C-alpha positions as CSV (number, residue, x, y, z in Angstrom):
1,M,-59.2,-10.8,57.6
2,N,-58.7,-10.5,53.9
3,R,-57.0,-13.8,52.4
4,P,-56.4,-14.4,49.0
5,A,-58.7,-17.3,47.0
6,G,-57.3,-20.6,47.6
7,F,-55.5,-20.0,51.0
8,A,-56.7,-22.0,54.0
9,V,-55.1,-21.8,57.3
10,D,-55.0,-26.1,57.5
11,G,-52.2,-25.7,55.3
12,G,-53.7,-24.7,52.0
13,W,-51.0,-21.9,51.8
14,L,-48.2,-24.3,50.1
15,R,-50.8,-25.1,47.7
16,W,-51.5,-21.4,46.8
17,L,-47.8,-20.7,46.7
18,A,-47.2,-23.7,44.6
19,G,-50.3,-22.1,42.3
20,R,-48.4,-19.1,42.1
21,G,-45.0,-20.8,40.9
22,L,-43.0,-19.4,44.1
23,L,-41.7,-23.2,45.0
24,A,-40.7,-24.0,41.4
25,G,-38.5,-20.4,41.3
26,L,-37.3,-21.7,44.7
27,A,-36.1,-25.2,43.5
28,L,-34.8,-23.7,40.1
29,M,-32.5,-21.0,42.1
30,L,-31.4,-24.3,44.6
31,A,-30.6,-26.4,41.3
32,L,-28.7,-23.1,40.3
33,N,-26.6,-22.9,43.2
34,L,-25.9,-26.4,43.4
35,F,-24.7,-26.4,39.9
36,V,-22.5,-23.3,40.7
37,V,-20.7,-24.4,43.7
38,V,-20.0,-28.0,42.1
39,R,-18.4,-26.8,38.9
40,H,-16.6,-24.1,41.1
41,W,-15.7,-26.0,43.9
42,S,-12.1,-26.5,43.2
43,Q,-12.2,-22.7,43.4
44,I,-14.1,-22.6,46.6
45,R,-11.6,-25.1,48.1
46,E,-8.8,-23.2,47.1
47,A,-9.9,-20.2,48.9
48,V,-11.1,-21.7,51.6
49,T,-6.9,-23.6,52.8
50,T,-3.5,-22.8,52.2
51,P,-3.7,-24.5,48.8
52,P,-0.8,-26.6,46.8
53,G,2.1,-24.8,45.6
54,T,1.9,-21.9,48.0
55,F,4.8,-20.9,50.4
56,A,3.7,-22.2,54.1
57,P,3.1,-19.9,56.8
58,D,6.4,-19.3,59.5
59,F,5.2,-19.9,62.5
60,T,6.8,-20.8,66.2
61,L,4.9,-22.8,68.8
62,P,6.1,-24.0,72.1
63,L,6.2,-28.1,72.1
64,V,5.2,-30.2,75.0
65,G,8.4,-31.4,76.8
66,G,9.6,-27.4,76.8
67,E,11.3,-26.8,73.4
68,Q,10.4,-24.6,70.5
69,L,9.2,-25.4,66.8
70,H,10.3,-23.2,64.7
71,L,8.7,-23.9,61.3
72,A,11.6,-22.0,59.4
73,E,14.1,-24.4,60.9
74,A,12.8,-27.0,59.1
75,R,13.5,-25.7,55.6
76,G,15.1,-28.3,53.7
77,E,13.4,-31.5,54.3
78,P,9.8,-32.0,54.1
79,V,7.4,-31.4,56.9
80,V,4.3,-32.7,58.0
81,L,1.6,-30.9,60.4
82,A,-1.2,-32.3,62.0
83,F,-3.3,-29.8,63.1
84,W,-5.7,-31.7,65.5
85,A,-7.4,-31.2,69.3
86,T,-7.8,-33.3,72.2
87,W,-11.3,-33.5,71.7
88,C,-11.6,-34.3,68.0
89,G,-13.0,-38.2,68.2
90,P,-11.6,-38.3,64.2
91,C,-8.2,-37.0,65.2
92,K,-7.7,-39.5,67.8
93,M,-8.5,-42.0,65.6
94,E,-5.7,-40.6,63.0
95,L,-2.8,-39.6,65.6
96,P,-2.0,-43.6,66.0
97,H,-1.1,-43.6,62.6
98,L,1.0,-40.5,61.7
99,D,2.8,-41.6,64.9
100,R,3.5,-44.6,63.0
101,L,4.6,-42.6,60.3
102,Y,6.8,-40.7,62.2
103,H,8.6,-43.5,63.1
104,Q,8.9,-45.1,59.6
105,Y,9.7,-41.7,58.1
106,R,11.3,-39.2,61.1
107,D,15.2,-39.8,59.5
108,R,13.6,-37.8,55.8
109,V,10.7,-35.7,57.3
110,H,9.7,-33.4,60.3
111,F,5.9,-34.3,62.0
112,Y,4.4,-32.0,64.5
113,A,1.3,-32.7,65.2
114,V,0.0,-29.1,66.3
115,N,-2.9,-29.1,68.5
116,I,-5.5,-26.5,68.1
117,E,-6.6,-25.6,72.0
118,D,-5.5,-22.5,73.5
119,A,-2.3,-22.1,75.7
120,Q,-3.7,-22.8,78.7
121,A,-4.4,-26.4,77.7
122,E,-1.5,-27.9,77.6
123,P,-1.9,-30.3,81.1
124,T,-4.6,-31.8,79.1
125,V,-2.7,-31.8,76.3
126,A,0.3,-33.6,78.2
127,A,-2.1,-36.1,79.9
128,F,-3.0,-37.1,76.5
129,I,-0.5,-37.5,75.4
130,K,0.8,-39.7,78.1
131,T,-2.4,-41.7,77.9
132,T,-2.5,-43.0,74.1
133,G,1.7,-43.3,74.5
134,L,2.5,-40.8,71.2
135,T,5.9,-40.4,70.4
136,I,5.4,-37.9,67.5
137,P,6.8,-33.9,68.6
138,V,3.1,-32.4,70.4
139,A,3.0,-28.3,70.0
140,F,-0.2,-26.7,71.8
141,G,-1.9,-23.4,71.8
142,G,-1.6,-23.7,67.7
143,E,-5.2,-21.6,67.1
144,A,-3.5,-18.7,65.7
145,V,-1.8,-20.9,63.6
146,A,-4.5,-22.9,62.8
147,N,-6.0,-19.6,61.5
148,Q,-2.8,-18.9,59.1
149,Y,-3.2,-22.2,57.5
150,R,-7.4,-21.6,57.3
151,V,-7.9,-24.9,59.0
152,D,-11.5,-25.0,59.0
153,S,-11.8,-28.5,60.2
154,I,-9.9,-31.4,62.1
155,P,-8.2,-33.7,61.9
156,H,-6.1,-31.1,59.6
157,L,-2.9,-32.1,57.6
158,V,-0.8,-29.9,55.3
159,I,2.5,-31.8,54.2
160,L,5.4,-29.4,53.1
161,D,8.0,-29.8,50.5
162,R,11.9,-29.2,51.2
163,T,11.3,-25.4,49.8
164,G,8.7,-25.3,52.5
165,K,5.7,-24.9,50.1
166,V,2.3,-26.7,50.7
167,N,2.6,-30.2,48.9
168,R,-0.8,-31.8,49.6
169,V,-3.5,-30.9,52.2
170,F,-5.8,-33.5,53.7
171,D,-9.3,-32.4,55.5
172,G,-11.0,-35.2,57.8
173,L,-9.6,-38.4,58.3
174,H,-7.4,-40.3,55.9
175,G,-5.6,-43.4,55.6
176,E,-2.3,-44.3,56.6
177,R,-1.6,-45.8,52.8
178,E,-2.8,-42.6,51.6
179,M,-0.7,-40.4,53.6
180,A,2.1,-42.4,53.5
181,G,1.7,-41.9,49.3
182,A,1.7,-38.5,49.9
183,I,4.9,-37.9,52.2
184,E,7.1,-40.1,49.6
185,A,5.9,-37.5,46.8
186,A,7.1,-34.7,49.2
187,I,10.5,-36.5,49.8
188,E,11.2,-37.5,46.5
189,S,9.9,-33.6,45.0
190,R,13.1,-31.5,44.6
């Protein structure tokens, strides 16, 4: 078998590539890609989530307990939508904070914990609520709604203003104080 000069089976192929500038070219391409992502992160981020200032997609979902959640009926007051799943560790850590915020603001804000598992998970969701003692209204079967809201990771919190526009989006686990500040801002927005 003919091999280029300097090419050895024992790992010399890296030296052969490096000698040809290919590694330098790959490193330069990686650096340029990283530069583009960092420079345009806000535009990239906006493309993968429901951006603030846009009207939130309307939906109807069943609530644990038999009632229905019709998002359009909540217009006129801010709304907090918390997307979560029973198998999500960070969601389990965030839900007690949301439950406390629900008790603190429920006379001025609609709160809904939207479970993204399919509708067959209702017994699992109901057992989770009973075990944890959550009192926040919980909707189930929200996988399609999560897709409408471009939820790509959970926990995912969307805060809507009185008009139904997205006011703030939180991806991942956030502190109670930070969430409370965003809820206060939604209450104060007119």
